[in-house]
N, C-alpha and C positions, 0 to 999 in steps of 0.2 A: 504493500500500500504506500509506503514511504517512497519507494523508487518511482512508482506511478505518479505520485504527487510531484516529485522533482521533475519528471519529464514534462508534466503539464506546466509546471512553473517555468521551465526553460523555454517552452513554446510561447507562453504568454509574454515573458520578458523580451524575447526576440522580436515580438511585434510592436514593441513600444520604443520609438526613436527618441522620445523626450526624456531627459534624465529625471525630471520631477515625477513623471508618470511611472518610471521604473522604481523609484524610491517608495512610492505609496503602494505599488503592486507588491513589493517585497514585504513590507510590514503587514499588509493585509493577509498575505499568504502565510507568513510566519505565525500570525495569531491563530489562523485556522488550523495549520498543521500541528501545532503544539497544544491546541486547546487553551490558549493563554487568554487572560483578561485584557492584557495590554501588550502590544509589540511596538518596538520603536527602533530607530536607527540614528546613530550619530555619525557625523562625517569629520574627517581629520582637517584641522586648520594648522598647516605647517608654520604659518607666520606667527601664530599665538602659542603654538606648542600644546594645543589641547584638542578636544573634540566638542562638537556642538550638536544639539538636537536638530534633526532635519525633517524627520517624518515619523508620525505616530499613528497607531490604530487602536482605538478603544480608550484613549487618554481623555480625561475630563479636566485636568488641571493646567491652567495657563502658565503657572510657575514652572511646572514640570516640563511643559512644551518649549520653554525658553532656556532650559538648563544647559550649562557648559560644564564639561568634566575635565579638570586639570589632569595631566599625565600622572598616573599612579594613584589618583584619588578615587575612592569608591570602587565598586566592582568594575564599572566600565572603564575607569581610568587605568585600572590594573590590567585589563584586557588590552587596552591600547598600548600600554608600556611594554608588556611582555609578549604581545601578539599571540596569546594563548587563551582558550576559553576558560571561563570561571562561572561557577553557579553557587547559589546559596538557597536553602529551603526557607531561611528566616534572615534576610539581609539586615534588617534594622538591629538585630541582636548579634550579628556575626562579627566577631572581633578580628577575623583574619584580614579584613579590609580597613583601609585608612579612611575613616569617616570624616566628613566636613559638615559644618553647620548648614551650608547652602545646599549640598546634595541631600543630606538627611531631611531637611525641611521640604524639599521638592518631592522626595520619595514618600514622605509622610502625607503630604498634601494629595498625592495621587493614591495613597492607600496601598502601596505595594509591599508585599512580604517576600514571596519567592521570586528570585531573579536569576536568569541565565543569560550570559552574554558571550558572543564569539566574534573574532575579528574578521573583517572583510579584507582579503589579501589577493593581490594579483602579482605573482612572483614575489619580489621583495618590496613591492609597493603597498603600503598600508593605506587603505581607503577609509575605513571607519569601523564601527561596531554594530552588530545586530543583536537585539535583545528580545527575549520572550519573558513575560512576568505575570505574576498572579497576585491577587489581593488577599490570598490566604496562604498558609504554610504549604509549601510544595517541594517535594524531593524530585529533582530532575535526574532521570536515569540516563545511562551512557548512550543508549540508542536515541534518546531525545536530543541529547547534546550533539550527537553525530549528525542527526537530521538537520538541526539548526545550522551546524557547521557546513553541511552540504548546500543548504539554501544560501548561506552567506557567500560561499564560493561562487555559486551561480550569480548572485546579486552583484558581487564585486566585478566580475567579468562584464556583465551586462551594463553596469554603471559606467565603467571605464570606456567601453565601446561606444555607449551613447554619448558620453562626453566628447570623445574623439570625433564622432560623427557630427555633433553640434559644432565643434570647433572647425571642422573641415567645411561645413556649410557656411559658417560665418566668414571664413577665409575666402571661399569662392564668391560670396556676396560682395566682399570688399574688393576683390579683384575685378569683378564685373562692374562695380561702381567706378573703379579707377579707370577701367577700359572705356567706359562710357564717357567719363570726364575727358579722357585723352581725345576720343573721337569728336566730342563737342568742341574742344579747343582747336583741333585740326580743322574742323569745318569753319570755325570763326576765323581762323588764320587765312583759310582759302578765300572766304568772303572779303576779308580785309585786303588781301593781295589783289583780288579781282576788282574791288572798288578803286584801288589806287591805279590799277592798270587802265580802267575806264577814264579816270580823271586825267591821266597822262595823255591819253589819246585825244581827249577833248581839248586840252591845252595846246596840243600840237596842231589841231585844226584851227 
């Protein structure tokens, strides 16, 4: 069933050229596949050295939807730092993670208890973190973690490909605009030269 769901997911993601559409399709599918209350995805921000919330499914908290996770902080920050999956049946009480007041407040506002997160990787490129979470105590089994990891792998490749496609489209549009500008300038030059030629002939007469 898990393999069939992944095949369906790959097919769905391949039909979405827009990076934003890919992100929301990912979290919706993660929520469904793992029977989670909330699924969400953070993206890497290399300039700030953290990850930020980009897409959610099932979330009701504005504070949670605007959350940023410093590298190494919280469960998601640890996933981003180590590029390995982590999970907790009771995150608020789990002392293996470095809790911060901002992250804990957002998690509490959303009412999350069980959380599982896995990295989005394409080769050595870290893209972000995909999460499945529940508002009750939940033990995540290894097959569930593996399933989320497989979905994250599909998501990472689809996201990078859609970004590259969007960048290529933008480059082609810019080149087309530049070509059009050059053509217009050439036409204007030709008209100017033609006008000057006509004027010279008139003066000669």
